[in-house]
N, CA, C and O atoms as a Maestro MAE file, in Angstrom:
{
 s_m_m2io_version
 :::
 2.0.0
}

f_m_ct {
 s_m_title
 :::
 protein
 m_atom[288] {
  # First column is atom index #
  i_m_mmod_type
  r_m_x_coord
  r_m_y_coord
  r_m_z_coord
  i_m_residue_number
  s_m_chain_name
  s_m_pdb_residue_name
  s_m_pdb_atom_name
  i_m_atomic_number
  :::
  1 25 -41.457 -47.235 12.318 1 A "MET " " N  " 7
  2 3 -41.750 -48.630 12.148 1 A "MET " " CA " 6
  3 2 -42.195 -48.832 10.807 1 A "MET " " C  " 6
  4 15 -43.259 -48.276 10.538 1 A "MET " " O  " 8
  5 25 -41.612 -49.529 9.845 2 A "PRO " " N  " 7
  6 3 -42.055 -49.849 8.436 2 A "PRO " " CA " 6
  7 2 -43.505 -50.506 8.473 2 A "PRO " " C  " 6
  8 15 -43.888 -51.226 9.395 2 A "PRO " " O  " 8
  9 25 -44.135 -50.226 7.542 3 A "LYS " " N  " 7
  10 3 -45.582 -51.017 7.365 3 A "LYS " " CA " 6
  11 2 -45.618 -52.458 7.241 3 A "LYS " " C  " 6
  12 15 -46.586 -53.149 7.561 3 A "LYS " " O  " 8
  13 25 -44.353 -52.955 6.689 4 A "GLU " " N  " 7
  14 3 -44.125 -54.511 6.773 4 A "GLU " " CA " 6
  15 2 -44.329 -55.083 7.885 4 A "GLU " " C  " 6
  16 15 -44.839 -56.204 7.890 4 A "GLU " " O  " 8
  17 25 -44.005 -54.491 8.985 5 A "ASP " " N  " 7
  18 3 -43.645 -55.159 10.303 5 A "ASP " " CA " 6
  19 2 -45.034 -55.164 10.975 5 A "ASP " " C  " 6
  20 15 -45.059 -55.622 12.118 5 A "ASP " " O  " 8
  21 25 -46.208 -54.721 10.438 6 A "THR " " N  " 7
  22 3 -47.536 -54.622 11.104 6 A "THR " " CA " 6
  23 2 -48.142 -56.123 11.015 6 A "THR " " C  " 6
  24 15 -47.678 -56.925 10.205 6 A "THR " " O  " 8
  25 25 -48.994 -56.393 11.719 7 A "ILE " " N  " 7
  26 3 -49.855 -57.521 11.742 7 A "ILE " " CA " 6
  27 2 -51.194 -57.436 11.140 7 A "ILE " " C  " 6
  28 15 -51.983 -56.765 11.805 7 A "ILE " " O  " 8
  29 25 -51.688 -57.983 9.969 8 A "LYS " " N  " 7
  30 3 -52.914 -57.999 9.759 8 A "LYS " " CA " 6
  31 2 -53.772 -59.169 9.892 8 A "LYS " " C  " 6
  32 15 -53.537 -60.313 9.502 8 A "LYS " " O  " 8
  33 25 -54.878 -58.689 10.546 9 A "ILE " " N  " 7
  34 3 -55.857 -59.921 10.713 9 A "ILE " " CA " 6
  35 2 -57.293 -59.217 10.452 9 A "ILE " " C  " 6
  36 15 -57.579 -58.033 10.279 9 A "ILE " " O  " 8
  37 25 -58.035 -60.310 10.484 10 A "GLU " " N  " 7
  38 3 -59.715 -59.871 10.275 10 A "GLU " " CA " 6
  39 2 -60.223 -60.112 11.863 10 A "GLU " " C  " 6
  40 15 -59.661 -60.712 12.779 10 A "GLU " " O  " 8
  41 25 -61.518 -59.401 11.822 11 A "GLY " " N  " 7
  42 3 -62.249 -59.511 12.965 11 A "GLY " " CA " 6
  43 2 -63.554 -59.017 12.786 11 A "GLY " " C  " 6
  44 15 -63.864 -58.486 11.719 11 A "GLY " " O  " 8
  45 25 -64.401 -59.141 13.769 12 A "THR " " N  " 7
  46 3 -65.878 -58.582 13.873 12 A "THR " " CA " 6
  47 2 -65.953 -57.273 14.822 12 A "THR " " C  " 6
  48 15 -65.250 -57.176 15.828 12 A "THR " " O  " 8
  49 25 -66.783 -56.368 14.451 13 A "VAL " " N  " 7
  50 3 -66.810 -55.162 15.196 13 A "VAL " " CA " 6
  51 2 -67.849 -55.654 16.425 13 A "VAL " " C  " 6
  52 15 -68.912 -56.145 16.044 13 A "VAL " " O  " 8
  53 25 -67.683 -55.585 17.451 14 A "GLU " " N  " 7
  54 3 -68.645 -56.062 18.764 14 A "GLU " " CA " 6
  55 2 -69.352 -54.778 19.444 14 A "GLU " " C  " 6
  56 15 -70.464 -54.917 19.953 14 A "GLU " " O  " 8
  57 25 -68.728 -53.584 19.448 15 A "GLU " " N  " 7
  58 3 -69.067 -52.595 20.141 15 A "GLU " " CA " 6
  59 2 -68.608 -51.358 19.713 15 A "GLU " " C  " 6
  60 15 -67.393 -51.204 19.586 15 A "GLU " " O  " 8
  61 25 -69.568 -50.217 19.408 16 A "LEU " " N  " 7
  62 3 -69.299 -48.746 19.265 16 A "LEU " " CA " 6
  63 2 -68.834 -47.933 20.470 16 A "LEU " " C  " 6
  64 15 -69.639 -47.736 21.380 16 A "LEU " " O  " 8
  65 25 -67.642 -47.465 20.540 17 A "LEU " " N  " 7
  66 3 -67.415 -46.525 21.613 17 A "LEU " " CA " 6
  67 2 -67.217 -45.035 21.165 17 A "LEU " " C  " 6
  68 15 -67.162 -44.759 19.966 17 A "LEU " " O  " 8
  69 25 -67.120 -44.175 22.038 18 A "PRO " " N  " 7
  70 3 -66.891 -42.656 21.662 18 A "PRO " " CA " 6
  71 2 -65.481 -42.508 20.812 18 A "PRO " " C  " 6
  72 15 -64.552 -43.314 20.864 18 A "PRO " " O  " 8
  73 25 -65.528 -41.156 19.920 19 A "ASN " " N  " 7
  74 3 -64.334 -40.886 19.176 19 A "ASN " " CA " 6
  75 2 -64.072 -41.871 17.982 19 A "ASN " " C  " 6
  76 15 -62.907 -42.052 17.629 19 A "ASN " " O  " 8
  77 25 -64.986 -42.445 17.415 20 A "MET " " N  " 7
  78 3 -64.802 -43.454 16.428 20 A "MET " " CA " 6
  79 2 -64.043 -44.409 16.639 20 A "MET " " C  " 6
  80 15 -63.295 -44.813 15.749 20 A "MET " " O  " 8
  81 25 -64.085 -45.027 17.995 21 A "THR " " N  " 7
  82 3 -63.241 -46.090 18.593 21 A "THR " " CA " 6
  83 2 -64.186 -47.304 18.366 21 A "THR " " C  " 6
  84 15 -65.386 -47.069 18.230 21 A "THR " " O  " 8
  85 25 -63.741 -48.563 18.316 22 A "PHE " " N  " 7
  86 3 -64.604 -49.632 18.291 22 A "PHE " " CA " 6
  87 2 -63.629 -50.895 19.007 22 A "PHE " " C  " 6
  88 15 -62.415 -51.065 18.902 22 A "PHE " " O  " 8
  89 25 -64.585 -51.646 19.720 23 A "ARG " " N  " 7
  90 3 -64.176 -52.952 20.189 23 A "ARG " " CA " 6
  91 2 -64.403 -54.035 19.144 23 A "ARG " " C  " 6
  92 15 -65.524 -54.321 18.725 23 A "ARG " " O  " 8
  93 25 -63.169 -54.679 18.708 24 A "VAL " " N  " 7
  94 3 -63.356 -55.624 17.709 24 A "VAL " " CA " 6
  95 2 -62.643 -56.856 18.474 24 A "VAL " " C  " 6
  96 15 -61.804 -56.741 19.368 24 A "VAL " " O  " 8
  97 25 -63.214 -58.201 17.872 25 A "THR " " N  " 7
  98 3 -63.126 -59.406 18.192 25 A "THR " " CA " 6
  99 2 -62.459 -59.876 17.193 25 A "THR " " C  " 6
  100 15 -62.923 -59.732 16.062 25 A "THR " " O  " 8
  101 25 -61.194 -60.558 17.399 26 A "LEU " " N  " 7
  102 3 -60.364 -61.143 16.179 26 A "LEU " " CA " 6
  103 2 -60.625 -62.537 15.896 26 A "LEU " " C  " 6
  104 15 -61.044 -63.342 16.728 26 A "LEU " " O  " 8
  105 25 -60.382 -62.769 14.785 27 A "GLU " " N  " 7
  106 3 -60.183 -64.384 14.220 27 A "GLU " " CA " 6
  107 2 -59.752 -65.355 15.671 27 A "GLU " " C  " 6
  108 15 -60.420 -66.336 15.997 27 A "GLU " " O  " 8
  109 25 -58.824 -64.998 16.258 28 A "ASN " " N  " 7
  110 3 -58.202 -65.786 17.036 28 A "ASN " " CA " 6
  111 2 -58.961 -65.745 18.282 28 A "ASN " " C  " 6
  112 15 -58.716 -66.749 18.949 28 A "ASN " " O  " 8
  113 25 -59.743 -65.001 18.810 29 A "GLY " " N  " 7
  114 3 -60.549 -64.974 19.956 29 A "GLY " " CA " 6
  115 2 -60.030 -63.660 20.743 29 A "GLY " " C  " 6
  116 15 -60.588 -63.430 21.817 29 A "GLY " " O  " 8
  117 25 -59.102 -62.850 20.349 30 A "MET " " N  " 7
  118 3 -58.489 -61.593 21.202 30 A "MET " " CA " 6
  119 2 -59.661 -60.518 20.986 30 A "MET " " C  " 6
  120 15 -60.429 -60.508 20.024 30 A "MET " " O  " 8
  121 25 -59.655 -59.700 21.958 31 A "THR " " N  " 7
  122 3 -60.334 -58.320 21.763 31 A "THR " " CA " 6
  123 2 -59.579 -57.370 21.968 31 A "THR " " C  " 6
  124 15 -58.822 -57.386 22.938 31 A "THR " " O  " 8
  125 25 -59.628 -56.133 20.928 32 A "VAL " " N  " 7
  126 3 -58.747 -55.137 20.808 32 A "VAL " " CA " 6
  127 2 -59.526 -53.889 20.746 32 A "VAL " " C  " 6
  128 15 -60.683 -54.065 20.366 32 A "VAL " " O  " 8
  129 25 -59.202 -52.690 21.014 33 A "LEU " " N  " 7
  130 3 -59.495 -51.385 20.777 33 A "LEU " " CA " 6
  131 2 -59.039 -51.276 19.389 33 A "LEU " " C  " 6
  132 15 -58.000 -51.810 19.002 33 A "LEU " " O  " 8
  133 25 -59.993 -50.427 18.465 34 A "ALA " " N  " 7
  134 3 -59.331 -50.047 17.219 34 A "ALA " " CA " 6
  135 2 -60.251 -48.999 16.686 34 A "ALA " " C  " 6
  136 15 -61.475 -48.899 16.770 34 A "ALA " " O  " 8
  137 25 -59.241 -48.148 16.043 35 A "HIS " " N  " 7
  138 3 -59.922 -46.995 15.508 35 A "HIS " " CA " 6
  139 2 -59.693 -46.754 13.813 35 A "HIS " " C  " 6
  140 15 -58.805 -47.345 13.198 35 A "HIS " " O  " 8
  141 25 -60.594 -45.839 13.203 36 A "LEU " " N  " 7
  142 3 -60.679 -45.980 11.685 36 A "LEU " " CA " 6
  143 2 -59.189 -45.263 11.368 36 A "LEU " " C  " 6
  144 15 -58.699 -44.376 12.067 36 A "LEU " " O  " 8
  145 25 -58.649 -45.772 10.305 37 A "CYS " " N  " 7
  146 3 -57.692 -45.172 9.521 37 A "CYS " " CA " 6
  147 2 -57.943 -43.856 8.924 37 A "CYS " " C  " 6
  148 15 -59.104 -43.540 8.662 37 A "CYS " " O  " 8
  149 25 -56.798 -42.915 8.641 38 A "GLY " " N  " 7
  150 3 -57.353 -41.741 8.052 38 A "GLY " " CA " 6
  151 2 -57.995 -41.790 6.782 38 A "GLY " " C  " 6
  152 15 -58.896 -40.969 6.615 38 A "GLY " " O  " 8
  153 25 -57.697 -42.676 5.724 39 A "LYS " " N  " 7
  154 3 -58.596 -42.623 4.775 39 A "LYS " " CA " 6
  155 2 -59.888 -43.126 4.531 39 A "LYS " " C  " 6
  156 15 -60.458 -43.064 3.441 39 A "LYS " " O  " 8
  157 25 -60.406 -43.694 5.703 40 A "MET " " N  " 7
  158 3 -61.701 -44.374 5.917 40 A "MET " " CA " 6
  159 2 -62.450 -43.031 6.474 40 A "MET " " C  " 6
  160 15 -63.603 -42.731 6.164 40 A "MET " " O  " 8
  161 25 -61.597 -42.258 7.363 41 A "ARG " " N  " 7
  162 3 -62.514 -41.283 8.006 41 A "ARG " " CA " 6
  163 2 -62.701 -40.047 6.787 41 A "ARG " " C  " 6
  164 15 -63.748 -39.437 6.571 41 A "ARG " " O  " 8
  165 25 -61.488 -39.874 6.119 42 A "MET " " N  " 7
  166 3 -61.547 -38.692 4.913 42 A "MET " " CA " 6
  167 2 -62.647 -39.304 3.864 42 A "MET " " C  " 6
  168 15 -63.098 -38.453 3.098 42 A "MET " " O  " 8
  169 25 -63.126 -40.548 3.706 43 A "ARG " " N  " 7
  170 3 -63.957 -40.922 2.631 43 A "ARG " " CA " 6
  171 2 -65.530 -41.380 3.401 43 A "ARG " " C  " 6
  172 15 -66.410 -42.073 2.890 43 A "ARG " " O  " 8
  173 25 -65.527 -40.727 4.809 44 A "ASN " " N  " 7
  174 3 -66.583 -41.069 5.567 44 A "ASN " " CA " 6
  175 2 -67.284 -42.529 5.528 44 A "ASN " " C  " 6
  176 15 -68.504 -42.690 5.533 44 A "ASN " " O  " 8
  177 25 -66.346 -43.544 5.489 45 A "ILE " " N  " 7
  178 3 -66.882 -45.136 5.460 45 A "ILE " " CA " 6
  179 2 -67.503 -45.230 6.972 45 A "ILE " " C  " 6
  180 15 -66.920 -44.950 8.020 45 A "ILE " " O  " 8
  181 25 -68.552 -45.597 6.840 46 A "ARG " " N  " 7
  182 3 -69.177 -46.023 8.096 46 A "ARG " " CA " 6
  183 2 -68.873 -47.574 8.597 46 A "ARG " " C  " 6
  184 15 -68.852 -48.488 7.774 46 A "ARG " " O  " 8
  185 25 -68.637 -47.803 10.021 47 A "VAL " " N  " 7
  186 3 -68.512 -48.963 10.349 47 A "VAL " " CA " 6
  187 2 -69.469 -49.278 11.581 47 A "VAL " " C  " 6
  188 15 -69.515 -48.612 12.616 47 A "VAL " " O  " 8
  189 25 -70.250 -50.446 11.280 48 A "PHE " " N  " 7
  190 3 -71.329 -50.571 12.211 48 A "PHE " " CA " 6
  191 2 -71.095 -51.933 13.174 48 A "PHE " " C  " 6
  192 15 -70.125 -52.643 12.909 48 A "PHE " " O  " 8
  193 25 -71.843 -52.240 14.116 49 A "VAL " " N  " 7
  194 3 -71.621 -53.378 14.928 49 A "VAL " " CA " 6
  195 2 -71.865 -54.578 14.121 49 A "VAL " " C  " 6
  196 15 -72.903 -54.497 13.464 49 A "VAL " " O  " 8
  197 25 -71.157 -55.745 13.972 50 A "GLY " " N  " 7
  198 3 -71.469 -56.861 13.178 50 A "GLY " " CA " 6
  199 2 -70.802 -56.763 11.874 50 A "GLY " " C  " 6
  200 15 -70.891 -57.723 11.109 50 A "GLY " " O  " 8
  201 25 -70.063 -55.590 11.489 51 A "ASP " " N  " 7
  202 3 -69.245 -55.655 10.262 51 A "ASP " " CA " 6
  203 2 -67.834 -56.632 10.407 51 A "ASP " " C  " 6
  204 15 -67.210 -56.813 11.452 51 A "ASP " " O  " 8
  205 25 -67.626 -57.006 9.529 52 A "THR " " N  " 7
  206 3 -66.323 -57.996 9.318 52 A "THR " " CA " 6
  207 2 -65.347 -56.853 8.792 52 A "THR " " C  " 6
  208 15 -65.606 -56.195 7.784 52 A "THR " " O  " 8
  209 25 -64.147 -56.665 9.601 53 A "VAL " " N  " 7
  210 3 -63.169 -55.520 9.160 53 A "VAL " " CA " 6
  211 2 -61.797 -56.179 9.258 53 A "VAL " " C  " 6
  212 15 -61.635 -57.104 10.055 53 A "VAL " " O  " 8
  213 25 -60.807 -55.748 8.488 54 A "LYS " " N  " 7
  214 3 -59.539 -56.141 8.598 54 A "LYS " " CA " 6
  215 2 -58.841 -55.116 9.223 54 A "LYS " " C  " 6
  216 15 -59.013 -53.938 8.912 54 A "LYS " " O  " 8
  217 25 -57.895 -55.561 10.271 55 A "VAL " " N  " 7
  218 3 -57.273 -54.409 11.315 55 A "VAL " " CA " 6
  219 2 -55.678 -54.790 11.139 55 A "VAL " " C  " 6
  220 15 -55.186 -55.868 10.806 55 A "VAL " " O  " 8
  221 25 -55.150 -53.765 11.414 56 A "GLU " " N  " 7
  222 3 -53.622 -53.580 11.331 56 A "GLU " " CA " 6
  223 2 -53.046 -53.331 12.668 56 A "GLU " " C  " 6
  224 15 -53.373 -52.265 13.189 56 A "GLU " " O  " 8
  225 25 -52.137 -54.221 13.416 57 A "MET " " N  " 7
  226 3 -51.630 -54.159 14.716 57 A "MET " " CA " 6
  227 2 -50.239 -53.929 14.728 57 A "MET " " C  " 6
  228 15 -49.631 -54.478 13.810 57 A "MET " " O  " 8
  229 25 -49.514 -53.202 15.595 58 A "SER " " N  " 7
  230 3 -48.249 -53.241 15.659 58 A "SER " " CA " 6
  231 2 -47.830 -54.438 16.822 58 A "SER " " C  " 6
  232 15 -48.340 -54.733 17.903 58 A "SER " " O  " 8
  233 25 -46.787 -54.916 16.154 59 A "PRO " " N  " 7
  234 3 -46.080 -55.928 17.048 59 A "PRO " " CA " 6
  235 2 -46.077 -55.639 18.791 59 A "PRO " " C  " 6
  236 15 -46.371 -56.437 19.681 59 A "PRO " " O  " 8
  237 25 -45.731 -54.517 18.881 60 A "TYR " " N  " 7
  238 3 -45.308 -53.938 20.041 60 A "TYR " " CA " 6
  239 2 -46.426 -53.695 21.064 60 A "TYR " " C  " 6
  240 15 -46.166 -53.782 22.265 60 A "TYR " " O  " 8
  241 25 -47.736 -53.374 20.607 61 A "ASP " " N  " 7
  242 3 -48.835 -53.155 21.645 61 A "ASP " " CA " 6
  243 2 -49.899 -54.029 20.928 61 A "ASP " " C  " 6
  244 15 -50.408 -53.552 19.914 61 A "ASP " " O  " 8
  245 25 -50.355 -55.468 21.418 62 A "LEU " " N  " 7
  246 3 -51.250 -56.087 20.870 62 A "LEU " " CA " 6
  247 2 -52.877 -55.685 21.315 62 A "LEU " " C  " 6
  248 15 -53.845 -56.362 20.968 62 A "LEU " " O  " 8
  249 25 -52.951 -54.576 22.063 63 A "SER " " N  " 7
  250 3 -54.051 -54.374 22.547 63 A "SER " " CA " 6
  251 2 -54.737 -53.190 21.767 63 A "SER " " C  " 6
  252 15 -55.820 -52.765 22.168 63 A "SER " " O  " 8
  253 25 -54.213 -52.729 20.821 64 A "LYS " " N  " 7
  254 3 -54.676 -51.492 20.046 64 A "LYS " " CA " 6
  255 2 -54.610 -51.878 18.514 64 A "LYS " " C  " 6
  256 15 -53.751 -52.679 18.145 64 A "LYS " " O  " 8
  257 25 -55.454 -51.352 17.665 65 A "ALA " " N  " 7
  258 3 -55.463 -51.693 16.366 65 A "ALA " " CA " 6
  259 2 -55.910 -50.682 15.591 65 A "ALA " " C  " 6
  260 15 -56.452 -49.726 16.146 65 A "ALA " " O  " 8
  261 25 -55.757 -50.712 14.099 66 A "ARG " " N  " 7
  262 3 -56.376 -49.751 13.266 66 A "ARG " " CA " 6
  263 2 -57.187 -50.455 12.238 66 A "ARG " " C  " 6
  264 15 -56.670 -51.426 11.686 66 A "ARG " " O  " 8
  265 25 -58.282 -50.124 11.939 67 A "ILE " " N  " 7
  266 3 -59.240 -50.708 10.895 67 A "ILE " " CA " 6
  267 2 -58.841 -49.887 9.553 67 A "ILE " " C  " 6
  268 15 -58.898 -48.688 9.281 67 A "ILE " " O  " 8
  269 25 -58.446 -50.948 8.876 68 A "ILE " " N  " 7
  270 3 -57.880 -50.603 7.396 68 A "ILE " " CA " 6
  271 2 -59.055 -50.838 6.286 68 A "ILE " " C  " 6
  272 15 -59.166 -50.142 5.276 68 A "ILE " " O  " 8
  273 25 -59.828 -51.813 6.592 69 A "TYR " " N  " 7
  274 3 -60.753 -52.098 5.443 69 A "TYR " " CA " 6
  275 2 -62.109 -52.816 6.079 69 A "TYR " " C  " 6
  276 15 -62.082 -53.598 7.029 69 A "TYR " " O  " 8
  277 25 -63.141 -52.452 5.460 70 A "ARG " " N  " 7
  278 3 -64.504 -52.899 6.056 70 A "ARG " " CA " 6
  279 2 -64.823 -53.807 4.619 70 A "ARG " " C  " 6
  280 15 -64.758 -53.377 3.468 70 A "ARG " " O  " 8
  281 25 -65.185 -55.186 5.057 71 A "GLN " " N  " 7
  282 3 -65.955 -55.968 4.132 71 A "GLN " " CA " 6
  283 2 -67.154 -55.644 3.845 71 A "GLN " " C  " 6
  284 15 -67.899 -55.114 4.669 71 A "GLN " " O  " 8
  285 25 -67.519 -55.938 2.553 72 A "ARG " " N  " 7
  286 3 -68.880 -55.721 2.200 72 A "ARG " " CA " 6
  287 2 -69.864 -56.739 2.264 72 A "ARG " " C  " 6
  288 15 -71.028 -56.494 1.946 72 A "ARG " " O  " 8
  :::
 }
 m_bond[287] {
  # First column is bond index #
  i_m_from
  i_m_to
  i_m_order
  :::
  1 1 2 1
  2 2 3 1
  3 3 4 2
  4 3 5 1
  5 5 6 1
  6 6 7 1
  7 7 8 2
  8 7 9 1
  9 9 10 1
  10 10 11 1
  11 11 12 2
  12 11 13 1
  13 13 14 1
  14 14 15 1
  15 15 16 2
  16 15 17 1
  17 17 18 1
  18 18 19 1
  19 19 20 2
  20 19 21 1
  21 21 22 1
  22 22 23 1
  23 23 24 2
  24 23 25 1
  25 25 26 1
  26 26 27 1
  27 27 28 2
  28 27 29 1
  29 29 30 1
  30 30 31 1
  31 31 32 2
  32 31 33 1
  33 33 34 1
  34 34 35 1
  35 35 36 2
  36 35 37 1
  37 37 38 1
  38 38 39 1
  39 39 40 2
  40 39 41 1
  41 41 42 1
  42 42 43 1
  43 43 44 2
  44 43 45 1
  45 45 46 1
  46 46 47 1
  47 47 48 2
  48 47 49 1
  49 49 50 1
  50 50 51 1
  51 51 52 2
  52 51 53 1
  53 53 54 1
  54 54 55 1
  55 55 56 2
  56 55 57 1
  57 57 58 1
  58 58 59 1
  59 59 60 2
  60 59 61 1
  61 61 62 1
  62 62 63 1
  63 63 64 2
  64 63 65 1
  65 65 66 1
  66 66 67 1
  67 67 68 2
  68 67 69 1
  69 69 70 1
  70 70 71 1
  71 71 72 2
  72 71 73 1
  73 73 74 1
  74 74 75 1
  75 75 76 2
  76 75 77 1
  77 77 78 1
  78 78 79 1
  79 79 80 2
  80 79 81 1
  81 81 82 1
  82 82 83 1
  83 83 84 2
  84 83 85 1
  85 85 86 1
  86 86 87 1
  87 87 88 2
  88 87 89 1
  89 89 90 1
  90 90 91 1
  91 91 92 2
  92 91 93 1
  93 93 94 1
  94 94 95 1
  95 95 96 2
  96 95 97 1
  97 97 98 1
  98 98 99 1
  99 99 100 2
  100 99 101 1
  101 101 102 1
  102 102 103 1
  103 103 104 2
  104 103 105 1
  105 105 106 1
  106 106 107 1
  107 107 108 2
  108 107 109 1
  109 109 110 1
  110 110 111 1
  111 111 112 2
  112 111 113 1
  113 113 114 1
  114 114 115 1
  115 115 116 2
  116 115 117 1
  117 117 118 1
  118 118 119 1
  119 119 120 2
  120 119 121 1
  121 121 122 1
  122 122 123 1
  123 123 124 2
  124 123 125 1
  125 125 126 1
  126 126 127 1
  127 127 128 2
  128 127 129 1
  129 129 130 1
  130 130 131 1
  131 131 132 2
  132 131 133 1
  133 133 134 1
  134 134 135 1
  135 135 136 2
  136 135 137 1
  137 137 138 1
  138 138 139 1
  139 139 140 2
  140 139 141 1
  141 141 142 1
  142 142 143 1
  143 143 144 2
  144 143 145 1
  145 145 146 1
  146 146 147 1
  147 147 148 2
  148 147 149 1
  149 149 150 1
  150 150 151 1
  151 151 152 2
  152 151 153 1
  153 153 154 1
  154 154 155 1
  155 155 156 2
  156 155 157 1
  157 157 158 1
  158 158 159 1
  159 159 160 2
  160 159 161 1
  161 161 162 1
  162 162 163 1
  163 163 164 2
  164 163 165 1
  165 165 166 1
  166 166 167 1
  167 167 168 2
  168 167 169 1
  169 169 170 1
  170 170 171 1
  171 171 172 2
  172 171 173 1
  173 173 174 1
  174 174 175 1
  175 175 176 2
  176 175 177 1
  177 177 178 1
  178 178 179 1
  179 179 180 2
  180 179 181 1
  181 181 182 1
  182 182 183 1
  183 183 184 2
  184 183 185 1
  185 185 186 1
  186 186 187 1
  187 187 188 2
  188 187 189 1
  189 189 190 1
  190 190 191 1
  191 191 192 2
  192 191 193 1
  193 193 194 1
  194 194 195 1
  195 195 196 2
  196 195 197 1
  197 197 198 1
  198 198 199 1
  199 199 200 2
  200 199 201 1
  201 201 202 1
  202 202 203 1
  203 203 204 2
  204 203 205 1
  205 205 206 1
  206 206 207 1
  207 207 208 2
  208 207 209 1
  209 209 210 1
  210 210 211 1
  211 211 212 2
  212 211 213 1
  213 213 214 1
  214 214 215 1
  215 215 216 2
  216 215 217 1
  217 217 218 1
  218 218 219 1
  219 219 220 2
  220 219 221 1
  221 221 222 1
  222 222 223 1
  223 223 224 2
  224 223 225 1
  225 225 226 1
  226 226 227 1
  227 227 228 2
  228 227 229 1
  229 229 230 1
  230 230 231 1
  231 231 232 2
  232 231 233 1
  233 233 234 1
  234 234 235 1
  235 235 236 2
  236 235 237 1
  237 237 238 1
  238 238 239 1
  239 239 240 2
  240 239 241 1
  241 241 242 1
  242 242 243 1
  243 243 244 2
  244 243 245 1
  245 245 246 1
  246 246 247 1
  247 247 248 2
  248 247 249 1
  249 249 250 1
  250 250 251 1
  251 251 252 2
  252 251 253 1
  253 253 254 1
  254 254 255 1
  255 255 256 2
  256 255 257 1
  257 257 258 1
  258 258 259 1
  259 259 260 2
  260 259 261 1
  261 261 262 1
  262 262 263 1
  263 263 264 2
  264 263 265 1
  265 265 266 1
  266 266 267 1
  267 267 268 2
  268 267 269 1
  269 269 270 1
  270 270 271 1
  271 271 272 2
  272 271 273 1
  273 273 274 1
  274 274 275 1
  275 275 276 2
  276 275 277 1
  277 277 278 1
  278 278 279 1
  279 279 280 2
  280 279 281 1
  281 281 282 1
  282 282 283 1
  283 283 284 2
  284 283 285 1
  285 285 286 1
  286 286 287 1
  287 287 288 2
  :::
 }
}
């Protein structure tokens, strides 16, 4: 699937889960499970509860997402 087909939306981290997984509440009120993208893992970017993040979702599975950016 090309990257142009993904859905990008902002949300807030609500809960930290094991294995670098997070429960994120999106702007539209949905709650999804999200994990860090590879570049954020490589650069050791930390994400905490309450952080505003930008997530990328597949149109085929709207219950999972990938965190691609953490707001400062």
